[in-house]
PyMOL Python script that loads the backbone (N, CA, C, O; Angstrom):
from pymol import cmd

cmd.read_pdbstr("""\
ATOM      1  N   MET A   1      64.064  28.208  -4.981  1.00  0.00           N
ATOM      2  CA  MET A   1      63.138  27.509  -5.208  1.00  0.00           C
ATOM      3  C   MET A   1      62.468  27.964  -6.318  1.00  0.00           C
ATOM      4  O   MET A   1      62.172  29.159  -6.301  1.00  0.00           O
ATOM      5  N   SER A   2      62.123  27.253  -7.370  1.00  0.00           N
ATOM      6  CA  SER A   2      61.506  28.062  -8.701  1.00  0.00           C
ATOM      7  C   SER A   2      59.646  27.734  -8.615  1.00  0.00           C
ATOM      8  O   SER A   2      59.188  26.630  -8.320  1.00  0.00           O
ATOM      9  N   ALA A   3      58.855  28.874  -8.920  1.00  0.00           N
ATOM     10  CA  ALA A   3      57.641  28.391  -8.867  1.00  0.00           C
ATOM     11  C   ALA A   3      56.685  27.966  -9.863  1.00  0.00           C
ATOM     12  O   ALA A   3      55.587  28.486 -10.060  1.00  0.00           O
ATOM     13  N   GLU A   4      57.242  26.867 -10.548  1.00  0.00           N
ATOM     14  CA  GLU A   4      56.659  26.443 -12.028  1.00  0.00           C
ATOM     15  C   GLU A   4      55.652  25.894 -11.530  1.00  0.00           C
ATOM     16  O   GLU A   4      55.593  25.448 -10.385  1.00  0.00           O
ATOM     17  N   PRO A   5      54.628  25.878 -12.489  1.00  0.00           N
ATOM     18  CA  PRO A   5      53.145  25.592 -12.466  1.00  0.00           C
ATOM     19  C   PRO A   5      53.599  23.799 -12.338  1.00  0.00           C
ATOM     20  O   PRO A   5      54.662  23.266 -12.659  1.00  0.00           O
ATOM     21  N   VAL A   6      52.729  23.366 -11.926  1.00  0.00           N
ATOM     22  CA  VAL A   6      52.729  21.569 -11.998  1.00  0.00           C
ATOM     23  C   VAL A   6      51.405  21.419 -13.008  1.00  0.00           C
ATOM     24  O   VAL A   6      50.280  21.893 -12.853  1.00  0.00           O
ATOM     25  N   THR A   7      51.946  20.567 -14.133  1.00  0.00           N
ATOM     26  CA  THR A   7      50.946  20.111 -15.380  1.00  0.00           C
ATOM     27  C   THR A   7      51.012  19.010 -14.980  1.00  0.00           C
ATOM     28  O   THR A   7      52.037  18.482 -14.549  1.00  0.00           O
ATOM     29  N   ARG A   8      49.684  18.394 -15.085  1.00  0.00           N
ATOM     30  CA  ARG A   8      49.286  17.057 -15.074  1.00  0.00           C
ATOM     31  C   ARG A   8      49.431  16.392 -16.470  1.00  0.00           C
ATOM     32  O   ARG A   8      48.783  16.977 -17.338  1.00  0.00           O
ATOM     33  N   LYS A   9      50.060  15.417 -16.847  1.00  0.00           N
ATOM     34  CA  LYS A   9      49.897  14.593 -18.199  1.00  0.00           C
ATOM     35  C   LYS A   9      48.250  13.901 -18.045  1.00  0.00           C
ATOM     36  O   LYS A   9      48.049  13.140 -17.099  1.00  0.00           O
ATOM     37  N   GLN A  10      47.460  14.119 -18.725  1.00  0.00           N
ATOM     38  CA  GLN A  10      46.403  13.142 -18.864  1.00  0.00           C
ATOM     39  C   GLN A  10      46.555  12.130 -19.734  1.00  0.00           C
ATOM     40  O   GLN A  10      46.882  12.283 -20.911  1.00  0.00           O
ATOM     41  N   PRO A  11      46.202  10.489 -18.898  1.00  0.00           N
ATOM     42  CA  PRO A  11      46.608   9.495 -19.532  1.00  0.00           C
ATOM     43  C   PRO A  11      46.019   9.196 -20.918  1.00  0.00           C
ATOM     44  O   PRO A  11      44.807   9.408 -20.964  1.00  0.00           O
ATOM     45  N   GLU A  12      46.519   8.800 -21.949  1.00  0.00           N
ATOM     46  CA  GLU A  12      46.262   8.485 -23.140  1.00  0.00           C
ATOM     47  C   GLU A  12      44.904   7.552 -23.033  1.00  0.00           C
ATOM     48  O   GLU A  12      44.689   6.817 -22.069  1.00  0.00           O
ATOM     49  N   VAL A  13      44.143   7.671 -24.009  1.00  0.00           N
ATOM     50  CA  VAL A  13      43.028   6.926 -24.142  1.00  0.00           C
ATOM     51  C   VAL A  13      43.043   6.186 -25.187  1.00  0.00           C
ATOM     52  O   VAL A  13      43.594   6.770 -26.120  1.00  0.00           O
ATOM     53  N   GLU A  14      42.657   5.089 -25.462  1.00  0.00           N
ATOM     54  CA  GLU A  14      42.692   4.232 -26.542  1.00  0.00           C
ATOM     55  C   GLU A  14      41.644   4.216 -26.985  1.00  0.00           C
ATOM     56  O   GLU A  14      40.668   4.081 -26.249  1.00  0.00           O
ATOM     57  N   ARG A  15      41.492   4.386 -28.721  1.00  0.00           N
ATOM     58  CA  ARG A  15      39.920   4.417 -29.403  1.00  0.00           C
ATOM     59  C   ARG A  15      40.316   3.202 -29.565  1.00  0.00           C
ATOM     60  O   ARG A  15      41.412   2.704 -29.824  1.00  0.00           O
ATOM     61  N   VAL A  16      38.671   2.540 -29.268  1.00  0.00           N
ATOM     62  CA  VAL A  16      38.717   1.152 -29.477  1.00  0.00           C
ATOM     63  C   VAL A  16      37.260   1.465 -30.110  1.00  0.00           C
ATOM     64  O   VAL A  16      36.440   2.161 -29.510  1.00  0.00           O
ATOM     65  N   ARG A  17      36.971   0.784 -31.605  1.00  0.00           N
ATOM     66  CA  ARG A  17      35.868   0.488 -32.316  1.00  0.00           C
ATOM     67  C   ARG A  17      34.887  -0.363 -31.537  1.00  0.00           C
ATOM     68  O   ARG A  17      35.312  -1.369 -30.970  1.00  0.00           O
ATOM     69  N   PRO A  18      33.644  -0.046 -31.467  1.00  0.00           N
ATOM     70  CA  PRO A  18      32.865  -1.211 -30.740  1.00  0.00           C
ATOM     71  C   PRO A  18      32.475  -2.478 -31.259  1.00  0.00           C
ATOM     72  O   PRO A  18      32.309  -2.430 -32.478  1.00  0.00           O
ATOM     73  N   CYS A  19      32.257  -3.681 -30.712  1.00  0.00           N
ATOM     74  CA  CYS A  19      32.163  -4.904 -31.259  1.00  0.00           C
ATOM     75  C   CYS A  19      31.101  -4.959 -31.937  1.00  0.00           C
ATOM     76  O   CYS A  19      30.044  -4.535 -31.470  1.00  0.00           O
ATOM     77  N   ALA A  20      31.197  -5.546 -33.290  1.00  0.00           N
ATOM     78  CA  ALA A  20      29.656  -5.810 -33.596  1.00  0.00           C
ATOM     79  C   ALA A  20      28.259  -6.425 -33.211  1.00  0.00           C
ATOM     80  O   ALA A  20      27.082  -6.342 -33.562  1.00  0.00           O
ATOM     81  N   THR A  21      29.185  -7.206 -32.130  1.00  0.00           N
ATOM     82  CA  THR A  21      27.867  -7.862 -31.102  1.00  0.00           C
ATOM     83  C   THR A  21      28.265  -7.116 -29.796  1.00  0.00           C
ATOM     84  O   THR A  21      29.453  -7.038 -29.486  1.00  0.00           O
ATOM     85  N   PRO A  22      27.357  -6.607 -29.082  1.00  0.00           N
ATOM     86  CA  PRO A  22      28.025  -6.235 -27.838  1.00  0.00           C
ATOM     87  C   PRO A  22      27.832  -7.171 -26.831  1.00  0.00           C
ATOM     88  O   PRO A  22      27.364  -8.265 -27.150  1.00  0.00           O
ATOM     89  N   VAL A  23      28.132  -6.917 -25.571  1.00  0.00           N
ATOM     90  CA  VAL A  23      27.824  -7.966 -24.486  1.00  0.00           C
ATOM     91  C   VAL A  23      26.580  -7.818 -24.171  1.00  0.00           C
ATOM     92  O   VAL A  23      26.032  -8.841 -23.761  1.00  0.00           O
ATOM     93  N   THR A  24      25.801  -6.645 -24.243  1.00  0.00           N
ATOM     94  CA  THR A  24      24.633  -6.546 -23.728  1.00  0.00           C
ATOM     95  C   THR A  24      23.216  -7.464 -24.677  1.00  0.00           C
ATOM     96  O   THR A  24      22.048  -7.427 -24.291  1.00  0.00           O
ATOM     97  N   ILE A  25      23.642  -8.157 -25.815  1.00  0.00           N
ATOM     98  CA  ILE A  25      22.861  -8.955 -26.636  1.00  0.00           C
ATOM     99  C   ILE A  25      22.717 -10.270 -26.049  1.00  0.00           C
ATOM    100  O   ILE A  25      21.589 -10.736 -25.889  1.00  0.00           O
ATOM    101  N   LYS A  26      23.899 -11.002 -25.665  1.00  0.00           N
ATOM    102  CA  LYS A  26      23.665 -11.991 -24.708  1.00  0.00           C
ATOM    103  C   LYS A  26      23.031 -11.773 -23.628  1.00  0.00           C
ATOM    104  O   LYS A  26      22.116 -12.508 -23.255  1.00  0.00           O
ATOM    105  N   GLU A  27      23.366 -10.901 -23.083  1.00  0.00           N
ATOM    106  CA  GLU A  27      22.136 -10.806 -21.569  1.00  0.00           C
ATOM    107  C   GLU A  27      20.745 -10.567 -21.897  1.00  0.00           C
ATOM    108  O   GLU A  27      19.899 -10.829 -21.041  1.00  0.00           O
ATOM    109  N   ILE A  28      20.325 -10.011 -23.251  1.00  0.00           N
ATOM    110  CA  ILE A  28      19.034  -9.986 -23.346  1.00  0.00           C
ATOM    111  C   ILE A  28      18.547 -11.037 -24.068  1.00  0.00           C
ATOM    112  O   ILE A  28      17.356 -11.302 -24.226  1.00  0.00           O
ATOM    113  N   SER A  29      19.723 -11.780 -24.612  1.00  0.00           N
ATOM    114  CA  SER A  29      18.834 -13.012 -25.247  1.00  0.00           C
ATOM    115  C   SER A  29      18.710 -14.065 -24.216  1.00  0.00           C
ATOM    116  O   SER A  29      17.954 -15.009 -24.442  1.00  0.00           O
ATOM    117  N   GLU A  30      19.299 -14.009 -23.232  1.00  0.00           N
ATOM    118  CA  GLU A  30      19.287 -15.212 -21.692  1.00  0.00           C
ATOM    119  C   GLU A  30      18.230 -14.670 -21.069  1.00  0.00           C
ATOM    120  O   GLU A  30      17.643 -15.382 -20.255  1.00  0.00           O
ATOM    121  N   MET A  31      17.778 -13.372 -21.293  1.00  0.00           N
ATOM    122  CA  MET A  31      16.537 -12.765 -20.236  1.00  0.00           C
ATOM    123  C   MET A  31      15.195 -13.096 -21.546  1.00  0.00           C
ATOM    124  O   MET A  31      14.073 -13.389 -21.135  1.00  0.00           O
ATOM    125  N   LEU A  32      15.396 -13.032 -22.719  1.00  0.00           N
ATOM    126  CA  LEU A  32      14.371 -13.391 -23.330  1.00  0.00           C
ATOM    127  C   LEU A  32      13.954 -15.023 -23.111  1.00  0.00           C
ATOM    128  O   LEU A  32      12.829 -15.402 -22.787  1.00  0.00           O
ATOM    129  N   MET A  33      15.186 -15.945 -23.379  1.00  0.00           N
ATOM    130  CA  MET A  33      15.064 -17.173 -23.133  1.00  0.00           C
ATOM    131  C   MET A  33      14.341 -17.093 -21.785  1.00  0.00           C
ATOM    132  O   MET A  33      13.159 -17.430 -21.854  1.00  0.00           O
ATOM    133  N   ASN A  34      14.758 -16.742 -20.632  1.00  0.00           N
ATOM    134  CA  ASN A  34      14.108 -16.989 -19.176  1.00  0.00           C
ATOM    135  C   ASN A  34      12.890 -16.611 -19.227  1.00  0.00           C
ATOM    136  O   ASN A  34      12.161 -17.370 -18.589  1.00  0.00           O
ATOM    137  N   GLU A  35      12.299 -15.660 -19.774  1.00  0.00           N
ATOM    138  CA  GLU A  35      10.916 -15.119 -19.978  1.00  0.00           C
ATOM    139  C   GLU A  35      10.100 -16.288 -20.723  1.00  0.00           C
ATOM    140  O   GLU A  35       8.978 -16.569 -20.300  1.00  0.00           O
ATOM    141  N   GLU A  36      10.585 -16.900 -21.706  1.00  0.00           N
ATOM    142  CA  GLU A  36      10.157 -17.829 -22.849  1.00  0.00           C
ATOM    143  C   GLU A  36       9.573 -18.822 -21.506  1.00  0.00           C
ATOM    144  O   GLU A  36       8.428 -18.980 -21.082  1.00  0.00           O
ATOM    145  N   LEU A  37      10.807 -19.363 -21.087  1.00  0.00           N
ATOM    146  CA  LEU A  37      10.409 -20.760 -20.263  1.00  0.00           C
ATOM    147  C   LEU A  37       9.673 -20.353 -19.026  1.00  0.00           C
ATOM    148  O   LEU A  37       9.253 -21.325 -18.398  1.00  0.00           O
ATOM    149  N   ALA A  38       9.393 -19.155 -18.487  1.00  0.00           N
ATOM    150  CA  ALA A  38       8.595 -18.858 -17.641  1.00  0.00           C
ATOM    151  C   ALA A  38       7.480 -19.081 -18.046  1.00  0.00           C
ATOM    152  O   ALA A  38       6.751 -19.919 -17.514  1.00  0.00           O
ATOM    153  N   ARG A  39       7.107 -18.305 -19.163  1.00  0.00           N
ATOM    154  CA  ARG A  39       5.928 -18.219 -19.972  1.00  0.00           C
ATOM    155  C   ARG A  39       5.108 -19.641 -20.342  1.00  0.00           C
ATOM    156  O   ARG A  39       3.881 -19.726 -20.300  1.00  0.00           O
ATOM    157  N   ALA A  40       5.846 -20.539 -20.644  1.00  0.00           N
ATOM    158  CA  ALA A  40       5.721 -21.862 -21.104  1.00  0.00           C
ATOM    159  C   ALA A  40       5.326 -22.911 -19.968  1.00  0.00           C
ATOM    160  O   ALA A  40       4.651 -23.919 -20.175  1.00  0.00           O
ATOM    161  N   ARG A  41       6.027 -22.384 -18.313  1.00  0.00           N
ATOM    162  CA  ARG A  41       5.703 -23.314 -17.329  1.00  0.00           C
ATOM    163  C   ARG A  41       4.330 -22.656 -16.671  1.00  0.00           C
ATOM    164  O   ARG A  41       3.745 -23.343 -15.834  1.00  0.00           O
ATOM    165  N   ILE A  42       3.716 -21.180 -17.061  1.00  0.00           N
ATOM    166  CA  ILE A  42       2.917 -20.906 -16.381  1.00  0.00           C
ATOM    167  C   ILE A  42       1.554 -21.217 -17.403  1.00  0.00           C
ATOM    168  O   ILE A  42       0.396 -21.177 -16.986  1.00  0.00           O
ATOM    169  N   GLN A  43       1.979 -21.567 -18.970  1.00  0.00           N
ATOM    170  CA  GLN A  43       0.971 -22.525 -19.628  1.00  0.00           C
ATOM    171  C   GLN A  43       0.896 -23.371 -19.301  1.00  0.00           C
ATOM    172  O   GLN A  43      -0.289 -23.513 -18.998  1.00  0.00           O
ATOM    173  N   GLU A  44       1.578 -24.482 -19.036  1.00  0.00           N
ATOM    174  CA  GLU A  44       1.607 -25.918 -18.402  1.00  0.00           C
ATOM    175  C   GLU A  44       0.807 -25.643 -17.215  1.00  0.00           C
ATOM    176  O   GLU A  44      -0.335 -26.094 -17.128  1.00  0.00           O
ATOM    177  N   LEU A  45       1.339 -24.918 -16.275  1.00  0.00           N
ATOM    178  CA  LEU A  45       0.325 -24.962 -15.014  1.00  0.00           C
ATOM    179  C   LEU A  45      -0.979 -24.609 -15.170  1.00  0.00           C
ATOM    180  O   LEU A  45      -1.836 -25.162 -14.480  1.00  0.00           O
ATOM    181  N   SER A  46      -1.352 -23.515 -16.217  1.00  0.00           N
ATOM    182  CA  SER A  46      -2.715 -23.448 -15.844  1.00  0.00           C
ATOM    183  C   SER A  46      -3.746 -24.473 -16.909  1.00  0.00           C
ATOM    184  O   SER A  46      -4.968 -24.625 -16.916  1.00  0.00           O
ATOM    185  N   ALA A  47      -2.745 -25.020 -17.695  1.00  0.00           N
ATOM    186  CA  ALA A  47      -3.382 -26.184 -18.356  1.00  0.00           C
ATOM    187  C   ALA A  47      -3.807 -27.440 -17.280  1.00  0.00           C
ATOM    188  O   ALA A  47      -4.881 -28.041 -17.303  1.00  0.00           O
ATOM    189  N   ASP A  48      -2.978 -27.613 -16.582  1.00  0.00           N
ATOM    190  CA  ASP A  48      -2.757 -28.706 -15.487  1.00  0.00           C
ATOM    191  C   ASP A  48      -4.165 -28.328 -14.500  1.00  0.00           C
ATOM    192  O   ASP A  48      -5.026 -29.053 -14.001  1.00  0.00           O
ATOM    193  N   LEU A  49      -3.983 -27.101 -14.487  1.00  0.00           N
ATOM    194  CA  LEU A  49      -5.064 -26.595 -13.277  1.00  0.00           C
ATOM    195  C   LEU A  49      -6.841 -26.964 -14.098  1.00  0.00           C
ATOM    196  O   LEU A  49      -7.834 -27.546 -13.661  1.00  0.00           O
ATOM    197  N   ARG A  50      -6.635 -26.504 -14.998  1.00  0.00           N
ATOM    198  CA  ARG A  50      -8.076 -26.804 -16.003  1.00  0.00           C
ATOM    199  C   ARG A  50      -8.255 -28.172 -15.746  1.00  0.00           C
ATOM    200  O   ARG A  50      -9.238 -28.554 -15.110  1.00  0.00           O
ATOM    201  N   GLU A  51      -7.172 -29.163 -16.293  1.00  0.00           N
ATOM    202  CA  GLU A  51      -7.701 -30.577 -16.300  1.00  0.00           C
ATOM    203  C   GLU A  51      -8.144 -30.939 -14.526  1.00  0.00           C
ATOM    204  O   GLU A  51      -9.149 -31.584 -14.225  1.00  0.00           O
ATOM    205  N   GLN A  52      -7.298 -30.449 -13.657  1.00  0.00           N
ATOM    206  CA  GLN A  52      -7.559 -30.643 -12.559  1.00  0.00           C
ATOM    207  C   GLN A  52      -9.057 -30.330 -12.105  1.00  0.00           C
ATOM    208  O   GLN A  52      -9.722 -31.187 -11.524  1.00  0.00           O
ATOM    209  N   ARG A  53      -9.635 -28.856 -12.446  1.00  0.00           N
ATOM    210  CA  ARG A  53     -10.331 -28.454 -12.246  1.00  0.00           C
ATOM    211  C   ARG A  53     -12.046 -29.637 -12.738  1.00  0.00           C
ATOM    212  O   ARG A  53     -13.030 -29.968 -12.076  1.00  0.00           O
ATOM    213  N   ALA A  54     -11.558 -29.946 -14.351  1.00  0.00           N
ATOM    214  CA  ALA A  54     -12.695 -30.461 -14.820  1.00  0.00           C
ATOM    215  C   ALA A  54     -12.549 -31.945 -13.835  1.00  0.00           C
ATOM    216  O   ALA A  54     -13.594 -32.167 -13.223  1.00  0.00           O
ATOM    217  N   ARG A  55     -11.884 -32.566 -13.687  1.00  0.00           N
ATOM    218  CA  ARG A  55     -11.472 -33.925 -12.747  1.00  0.00           C
ATOM    219  C   ARG A  55     -12.273 -33.673 -11.508  1.00  0.00           C
ATOM    220  O   ARG A  55     -13.047 -34.518 -11.058  1.00  0.00           O
ATOM    221  N   GLY A  56     -12.058 -32.362 -10.899  1.00  0.00           N
ATOM    222  CA  GLY A  56     -12.931 -31.524  -9.443  1.00  0.00           C
ATOM    223  C   GLY A  56     -14.205 -31.599  -9.789  1.00  0.00           C
ATOM    224  O   GLY A  56     -14.955 -32.064  -8.931  1.00  0.00           O
ATOM    225  N   ASN A  57     -14.814 -31.175 -11.116  1.00  0.00           N
ATOM    226  CA  ASN A  57     -16.206 -31.226 -11.256  1.00  0.00           C
ATOM    227  C   ASN A  57     -17.090 -32.438 -11.522  1.00  0.00           C
ATOM    228  O   ASN A  57     -18.303 -32.597 -11.383  1.00  0.00           O
ATOM    229  N   ALA A  58     -16.141 -33.226 -11.936  1.00  0.00           N
ATOM    230  CA  ALA A  58     -17.034 -34.608 -12.501  1.00  0.00           C
ATOM    231  C   ALA A  58     -16.864 -35.373 -11.152  1.00  0.00           C
ATOM    232  O   ALA A  58     -17.662 -36.284 -10.936  1.00  0.00           O
ATOM    233  N   ARG A  59     -16.069 -35.145 -10.381  1.00  0.00           N
ATOM    234  CA  ARG A  59     -16.071 -36.170  -8.978  1.00  0.00           C
ATOM    235  C   ARG A  59     -17.150 -35.712  -8.330  1.00  0.00           C
ATOM    236  O   ARG A  59     -17.916 -36.510  -7.788  1.00  0.00           O
ATOM    237  N   ALA A  60     -17.374 -34.313  -8.290  1.00  0.00           N
ATOM    238  CA  ALA A  60     -18.649 -33.649  -7.437  1.00  0.00           C
ATOM    239  C   ALA A  60     -19.827 -34.078  -8.042  1.00  0.00           C
ATOM    240  O   ALA A  60     -20.788 -34.551  -7.435  1.00  0.00           O
ATOM    241  N   ALA A  61     -19.745 -33.912  -9.218  1.00  0.00           N
ATOM    242  CA  ALA A  61     -20.985 -34.407  -9.939  1.00  0.00           C
ATOM    243  C   ALA A  61     -21.614 -35.835  -9.854  1.00  0.00           C
ATOM    244  O   ALA A  61     -22.812 -36.108  -9.925  1.00  0.00           O
ATOM    245  N   ARG A  62     -20.410 -36.814  -9.662  1.00  0.00           N
ATOM    246  CA  ARG A  62     -20.748 -37.911  -9.296  1.00  0.00           C
ATOM    247  C   ARG A  62     -21.434 -38.322  -7.961  1.00  0.00           C
ATOM    248  O   ARG A  62     -22.294 -39.153  -7.671  1.00  0.00           O
ATOM    249  N   ARG A  63     -20.571 -37.235  -7.135  1.00  0.00           N
ATOM    250  CA  ARG A  63     -20.941 -37.256  -5.469  1.00  0.00           C
ATOM    251  C   ARG A  63     -22.158 -36.672  -5.449  1.00  0.00           C
ATOM    252  O   ARG A  63     -22.673 -36.859  -4.347  1.00  0.00           O
ATOM    253  N   TRP A  64     -22.905 -35.997  -6.233  1.00  0.00           N
ATOM    254  CA  TRP A  64     -24.063 -35.666  -5.931  1.00  0.00           C
ATOM    255  C   TRP A  64     -25.192 -36.262  -6.549  1.00  0.00           C
ATOM    256  O   TRP A  64     -26.339 -36.091  -6.138  1.00  0.00           O
ATOM    257  N   ALA A  65     -24.901 -36.928  -7.484  1.00  0.00           N
ATOM    258  CA  ALA A  65     -25.652 -38.307  -8.126  1.00  0.00           C
ATOM    259  C   ALA A  65     -25.871 -39.274  -7.011  1.00  0.00           C
ATOM    260  O   ALA A  65     -27.017 -39.677  -6.812  1.00  0.00           O
ATOM    261  N   ARG A  66     -24.904 -39.678  -6.279  1.00  0.00           N
ATOM    262  CA  ARG A  66     -24.972 -40.501  -5.252  1.00  0.00           C
ATOM    263  C   ARG A  66     -25.748 -40.420  -4.106  1.00  0.00           C
ATOM    264  O   ARG A  66     -26.396 -41.241  -3.459  1.00  0.00           O
ATOM    265  N   MET A  67     -25.468 -38.926  -3.987  1.00  0.00           N
ATOM    266  CA  MET A  67     -26.572 -38.579  -2.839  1.00  0.00           C
ATOM    267  C   MET A  67     -27.808 -38.341  -3.143  1.00  0.00           C
ATOM    268  O   MET A  67     -28.651 -38.555  -2.273  1.00  0.00           O
ATOM    269  N   ALA A  68     -28.196 -37.875  -4.357  1.00  0.00           N
ATOM    270  CA  ALA A  68     -29.513 -37.756  -5.167  1.00  0.00           C
ATOM    271  C   ALA A  68     -30.244 -39.269  -5.075  1.00  0.00           C
ATOM    272  O   ALA A  68     -31.375 -39.241  -4.589  1.00  0.00           O
ATOM    273  N   ARG A  69     -29.657 -40.785  -5.546  1.00  0.00           N
ATOM    274  CA  ARG A  69     -30.025 -41.833  -5.514  1.00  0.00           C
ATOM    275  C   ARG A  69     -30.118 -41.948  -4.030  1.00  0.00           C
ATOM    276  O   ARG A  69     -31.242 -42.399  -3.810  1.00  0.00           O
ATOM    277  N   TRP A  70     -29.506 -41.768  -2.938  1.00  0.00           N
ATOM    278  CA  TRP A  70     -29.636 -41.973  -1.577  1.00  0.00           C
ATOM    279  C   TRP A  70     -30.968 -41.505  -1.256  1.00  0.00           C
ATOM    280  O   TRP A  70     -31.830 -42.215  -0.738  1.00  0.00           O
ATOM    281  N   ALA A  71     -31.111 -40.289  -1.577  1.00  0.00           N
ATOM    282  CA  ALA A  71     -32.097 -39.487  -1.143  1.00  0.00           C
ATOM    283  C   ALA A  71     -33.119 -39.781  -1.481  1.00  0.00           C
ATOM    284  O   ALA A  71     -34.001 -39.733  -0.622  1.00  0.00           O
ATOM    285  N   THR A  72     -33.509 -40.240  -2.938  1.00  0.00           N
ATOM    286  CA  THR A  72     -34.457 -40.918  -3.348  1.00  0.00           C
ATOM    287  C   THR A  72     -35.170 -41.871  -2.684  1.00  0.00           C
ATOM    288  O   THR A  72     -36.327 -41.852  -2.264  1.00  0.00           O
ATOM    289  N   ARG A  73     -34.097 -42.926  -2.636  1.00  0.00           N
ATOM    290  CA  ARG A  73     -34.526 -44.277  -1.986  1.00  0.00           C
ATOM    291  C   ARG A  73     -34.981 -44.258  -0.548  1.00  0.00           C
ATOM    292  O   ARG A  73     -35.875 -44.981  -0.110  1.00  0.00           O
ATOM    293  N   ARG A  74     -34.177 -43.222   0.275  1.00  0.00           N
ATOM    294  CA  ARG A  74     -34.813 -42.852   1.616  1.00  0.00           C
ATOM    295  C   ARG A  74     -36.165 -42.457   1.691  1.00  0.00           C
ATOM    296  O   ARG A  74     -37.043 -42.829   2.469  1.00  0.00           O
ATOM    297  N   ALA A  75     -36.205 -41.505   0.602  1.00  0.00           N
ATOM    298  CA  ALA A  75     -37.575 -40.816   0.217  1.00  0.00           C
ATOM    299  C   ALA A  75     -38.821 -41.986   0.444  1.00  0.00           C
ATOM    300  O   ALA A  75     -39.744 -42.117   1.247  1.00  0.00           O
ATOM    301  N   ARG A  76     -38.243 -42.844  -0.870  1.00  0.00           N
ATOM    302  CA  ARG A  76     -39.267 -44.146  -0.932  1.00  0.00           C
ATOM    303  C   ARG A  76     -39.737 -44.818  -0.128  1.00  0.00           C
ATOM    304  O   ARG A  76     -40.849 -45.330   0.001  1.00  0.00           O
ATOM    305  N   ARG A  77     -38.524 -44.817   0.644  1.00  0.00           N
ATOM    306  CA  ARG A  77     -38.817 -45.707   1.679  1.00  0.00           C
ATOM    307  C   ARG A  77     -39.540 -45.577   2.959  1.00  0.00           C
ATOM    308  O   ARG A  77     -40.024 -46.471   3.654  1.00  0.00           O
ATOM    309  N   TYR A  78     -39.521 -43.914   3.199  1.00  0.00           N
ATOM    310  CA  TYR A  78     -40.086 -43.689   4.353  1.00  0.00           C
ATOM    311  C   TYR A  78     -41.468 -42.985   4.230  1.00  0.00           C
ATOM    312  O   TYR A  78     -42.128 -42.559   5.178  1.00  0.00           O
ATOM    313  N   SER A  79     -41.882 -42.918   2.600  1.00  0.00           N
ATOM    314  CA  SER A  79     -43.385 -41.949   2.325  1.00  0.00           C
ATOM    315  C   SER A  79     -44.364 -42.790   2.415  1.00  0.00           C
ATOM    316  O   SER A  79     -45.471 -42.353   2.102  1.00  0.00           O
ATOM    317  N   SER A  80     -44.264 -44.134   2.831  1.00  0.00           N
ATOM    318  CA  SER A  80     -45.722 -44.751   3.002  1.00  0.00           C
ATOM    319  C   SER A  80     -46.375 -44.575   4.259  1.00  0.00           C
ATOM    320  O   SER A  80     -47.503 -45.035   4.439  1.00  0.00           O
TER     321      SER A  80
END
""", "prot")
cmd.dss("prot")
cmd.show_as("cartoon", "prot")
cmd.util.cbc("prot")
cmd.orient("prot")
């Protein structure tokens, strides 16, 4: 038996030039598009909330006006 050293041959690596547009750009653009959609949804929700608050404030004002008219009529009726 001969005691020859075992040499392992490295696999040949193929040198490839990187693409002009790497795959990560697609992922980044999709992420940016999703962020933009989320931002638009948040803006729509905040606009809806502002409108809802305005309607709620107007409703509360009408309710208090009715209450004030009722209280005025009651005070006139029972003040004699």
